[in-house]
N, CA and C atoms as a LAMMPS dump frame, in Angstrom:
ITEM: TIMESTEP
0
ITEM: NUMBER OF ATOMS
228
ITEM: BOX BOUNDS ff ff ff
-5.0000000000000000e+02 5.0000000000000000e+02
-5.0000000000000000e+02 5.0000000000000000e+02
-5.0000000000000000e+02 5.0000000000000000e+02
ITEM: ATOMS id mol type element x y z
1 1 1 N 227.24 383.347 132.597
2 1 2 C 226.496 382.528 131.874
3 1 3 C 225.421 381.805 133.034
4 2 1 N 224.366 382.547 133.469
5 2 2 C 223.451 381.74 134.549
6 2 3 C 223.227 380.333 134.152
7 3 1 N 222.33 380.104 132.902
8 3 2 C 222.277 378.51 132.682
9 3 3 C 223.344 377.691 133.003
10 4 1 N 224.385 378.079 132.494
11 4 2 C 225.843 376.975 132.829
12 4 3 C 226.1 376.87 134.046
13 5 1 N 225.916 377.72 134.806
14 5 2 C 226.218 377.924 136.41
15 5 3 C 225.054 377.069 137.223
16 6 1 N 223.768 377.362 137.113
17 6 2 C 222.693 376.758 137.138
18 6 3 C 222.981 375.022 137.105
19 7 1 N 223.503 374.447 135.855
20 7 2 C 223.349 373.289 135.319
21 7 3 C 224.406 372.717 136.089
22 8 1 N 225.479 373.737 136.31
23 8 2 C 226.693 373.095 136.86
24 8 3 C 226.814 372.788 138.232
25 9 1 N 225.889 373.389 139.302
26 9 2 C 225.786 373.256 140.233
27 9 3 C 224.941 371.979 140.344
28 10 1 N 223.965 371.973 139.753
29 10 2 C 222.909 370.808 139.756
30 10 3 C 223.531 369.459 139.594
31 11 1 N 224.491 369.383 138.899
32 11 2 C 225.434 368.235 138.812
33 11 3 C 226.538 368.151 139.866
34 12 1 N 226.957 369.092 140.406
35 12 2 C 228.129 369.083 141.608
36 12 3 C 227.83 368.209 142.525
37 13 1 N 229.118 367.625 143.022
38 13 2 C 229.013 366.569 144.181
39 13 3 C 229.958 367.422 145.5
40 14 1 N 230.578 368.514 144.754
41 14 2 C 231.434 369.299 145.505
42 14 3 C 230.74 370.211 146.534
43 15 1 N 230.8 370.62 147.755
44 15 2 C 230.545 371.494 148.552
45 15 3 C 231.023 373.095 147.861
46 16 1 N 229.936 373.876 147.591
47 16 2 C 229.831 375.315 147.056
48 16 3 C 229.675 376.383 148.134
49 17 1 N 230.562 377.155 147.916
50 17 2 C 230.242 378.65 148.453
51 17 3 C 229.874 379.67 147.643
52 18 1 N 229.144 380.531 147.87
53 18 2 C 228.593 381.16 146.495
54 18 3 C 228.929 382.647 147.371
55 19 1 N 229.98 383.69 146.964
56 19 2 C 229.823 385.17 147.364
57 19 3 C 229.296 386.098 146.391
58 20 1 N 228.246 386.754 146.909
59 20 2 C 227.932 388.078 145.788
60 20 3 C 227.672 388.969 146.64
61 21 1 N 227.921 390.039 146.027
62 21 2 C 227.707 391.337 146.69
63 21 3 C 226.416 391.949 146.159
64 22 1 N 225.813 392.398 147.211
65 22 2 C 224.648 392.826 147.318
66 22 3 C 224.208 394.041 146.193
67 23 1 N 225.018 394.98 145.888
68 23 2 C 224.782 395.651 145.307
69 23 3 C 225.749 395.571 143.562
70 24 1 N 225.733 394.302 143.466
71 24 2 C 226.419 393.964 142.218
72 24 3 C 225.622 394.228 140.773
73 25 1 N 226.331 395.242 140.183
74 25 2 C 225.205 395.722 138.986
75 25 3 C 225.659 395.076 137.721
76 26 1 N 226.758 394.041 137.864
77 26 2 C 227.156 393.585 136.592
78 26 3 C 226.576 391.944 136.385
79 27 1 N 226.259 391.514 137.603
80 27 2 C 225.806 390.416 137.879
81 27 3 C 224.493 390.548 138.976
82 28 1 N 223.473 390.545 138.829
83 28 2 C 222.493 390.572 139.831
84 28 3 C 222.499 389.805 140.706
85 29 1 N 222.209 390.008 141.832
86 29 2 C 222.221 389.28 143.164
87 29 3 C 221.238 388.198 143.104
88 30 1 N 220.021 388.492 142.052
89 30 2 C 219.155 387.475 142.116
90 30 3 C 219.881 386.297 141.341
91 31 1 N 220.811 386.25 140.261
92 31 2 C 221.614 384.829 139.835
93 31 3 C 222.22 384.541 140.638
94 32 1 N 222.83 385.34 141.564
95 32 2 C 223.74 384.061 142.644
96 32 3 C 222.586 383.482 143.299
97 33 1 N 221.458 384.196 143.567
98 33 2 C 220.404 383.264 144.68
99 33 3 C 219.841 382.005 143.624
100 34 1 N 219.874 382.163 142.619
101 34 2 C 219.25 381.088 141.87
102 34 3 C 220.334 380.007 141.48
103 35 1 N 221.735 380.512 141.419
104 35 2 C 222.659 379.406 141.461
105 35 3 C 222.787 378.418 142.811
106 36 1 N 222.637 379.369 144.01
107 36 2 C 222.234 378.732 145.145
108 36 3 C 221.001 377.622 145.279
109 37 1 N 220.395 378.494 144.773
110 37 2 C 218.775 377.474 145.077
111 37 3 C 218.723 375.892 144.133
112 38 1 N 219.778 375.969 142.802
113 38 2 C 219.959 375.375 141.894
114 38 3 C 220.805 374.003 142.908
115 39 1 N 221.844 374.589 143.737
116 39 2 C 222.665 373.816 144.08
117 39 3 C 222.217 372.4 144.97
118 40 1 N 222.753 371.261 144.35
119 40 2 C 222.114 370.141 145.435
120 40 3 C 223.138 369.418 146.353
121 41 1 N 224.255 370.183 146.477
122 41 2 C 225.266 369.837 147.276
123 41 3 C 225.591 370.528 148.266
124 42 1 N 226.536 370.198 149.35
125 42 2 C 226.257 371.18 150.564
126 42 3 C 226.728 372.491 149.967
127 43 1 N 226.39 373.498 150.547
128 43 2 C 226.228 374.833 149.962
129 43 3 C 226.199 375.88 151.224
130 44 1 N 226.396 376.899 150.696
131 44 2 C 226.654 378.418 151.645
132 44 3 C 226.183 379.709 150.727
133 45 1 N 225.56 380.407 150.853
134 45 2 C 225.659 381.818 150.369
135 45 3 C 225.747 382.724 151.351
136 46 1 N 227.033 383.659 151.068
137 46 2 C 226.839 384.986 151.585
138 46 3 C 226.944 386.354 150.809
139 47 1 N 225.528 387.041 151.119
140 47 2 C 225.555 388.237 150.208
141 47 3 C 226.18 389.342 151
142 48 1 N 227.304 389.841 150.34
143 48 2 C 227.712 390.739 151.07
144 48 3 C 227.226 392.137 150.803
145 49 1 N 226.788 392.718 152.169
146 49 2 C 226.078 394.162 152.013
147 49 3 C 226.705 395.03 151.575
148 50 1 N 226.085 395.428 150.442
149 50 2 C 226.572 397.112 150.06
150 50 3 C 227.524 396.859 149.154
151 51 1 N 228.339 395.658 148.797
152 51 2 C 229.1 395.341 147.943
153 51 3 C 228.772 395.231 146.53
154 52 1 N 229.617 395.766 145.845
155 52 2 C 229.6 395.969 144.06
156 52 3 C 230.264 394.782 143.719
157 53 1 N 230.163 394.355 142.557
158 53 2 C 230.99 393.265 142.017
159 53 3 C 232.465 393.125 142.027
160 54 1 N 233.038 391.806 142.579
161 54 2 C 234.054 391.543 142.864
162 54 3 C 234.834 392.55 143.922
163 55 1 N 234.19 392.945 144.54
164 55 2 C 234.789 393.697 145.892
165 55 3 C 234.034 393.379 147.156
166 56 1 N 233.468 392.294 147.17
167 56 2 C 233.007 391.507 148.762
168 56 3 C 234.063 391.737 149.568
169 57 1 N 235.202 391.123 149.497
170 57 2 C 236.148 391.151 150.316
171 57 3 C 236.914 392.792 150.942
172 58 1 N 236.875 393.428 149.733
173 58 2 C 237.302 394.712 149.861
174 58 3 C 236.691 395.52 150.598
175 59 1 N 235.056 395.343 150.633
176 59 2 C 234.007 395.855 151.122
177 59 3 C 233.894 395.833 152.926
178 60 1 N 234.198 394.761 153.023
179 60 2 C 234.244 394.099 154.672
180 60 3 C 235.288 392.65 154.657
181 61 1 N 236.517 392.925 154.879
182 61 2 C 237.47 391.696 154.824
183 61 3 C 237.105 391.046 156.005
184 62 1 N 236.938 391.578 157.277
185 62 2 C 236.897 390.536 158.393
186 62 3 C 235.276 389.573 158.224
187 63 1 N 234.566 390.072 157.682
188 63 2 C 233.363 389.143 157.63
189 63 3 C 233.331 388.5 156.484
190 64 1 N 233.644 388.646 155.493
191 64 2 C 234.296 387.966 154.191
192 64 3 C 235.051 386.618 154.685
193 65 1 N 236.311 386.66 155.712
194 65 2 C 237.111 385.613 156.156
195 65 3 C 236.282 384.897 156.908
196 66 1 N 235.47 385.311 157.728
197 66 2 C 234.542 384.766 158.572
198 66 3 C 233.877 383.719 158.049
199 67 1 N 232.994 384.34 157.091
200 67 2 C 231.989 383.701 156.269
201 67 3 C 232.805 382.266 155.62
202 68 1 N 234.05 382.912 154.976
203 68 2 C 235.117 381.332 154.038
204 68 3 C 235.017 380.607 155.16
205 69 1 N 235.581 381.093 156.518
206 69 2 C 236.082 379.997 157.558
207 69 3 C 234.888 379.531 157.889
208 70 1 N 233.737 379.835 158.276
209 70 2 C 232.642 379.033 158.354
210 70 3 C 232.438 377.993 157.751
211 71 1 N 232.319 378.131 156.443
212 71 2 C 232.237 377.306 155.163
213 71 3 C 233.33 376.078 155.31
214 72 1 N 234.537 376.631 155.311
215 72 2 C 235.491 375.62 155.542
216 72 3 C 235.276 374.797 156.692
217 73 1 N 234.821 375.125 157.803
218 73 2 C 234.614 374.085 158.675
219 73 3 C 233.541 373.313 158.909
220 74 1 N 232.864 373.776 157.753
221 74 2 C 231.532 372.775 157.601
222 74 3 C 231.854 371.506 156.605
223 75 1 N 232.84 371.777 155.948
224 75 2 C 233.214 370.895 154.678
225 75 3 C 234.671 369.719 154.969
226 76 1 N 235.41 370.529 155.736
227 76 2 C 236.602 369.839 156.328
228 76 3 C 236.187 368.89 157.256
């Protein structure tokens, strides 16, 4: 639910990491970008190249973990 996610991140005070597959056909990548743009807290967006819905980690585990670690270093 795009509206729900957008509204939720507008109110969030917690850091938010958004990971979205570039080739997600279930939830278009534009929706992930809208959520990122709406977020008012510390945030990071990682769009996994060539990844379909729910397989960003599987498509490139090394980069995925690098992005998660990068985010965690900025918020911890």
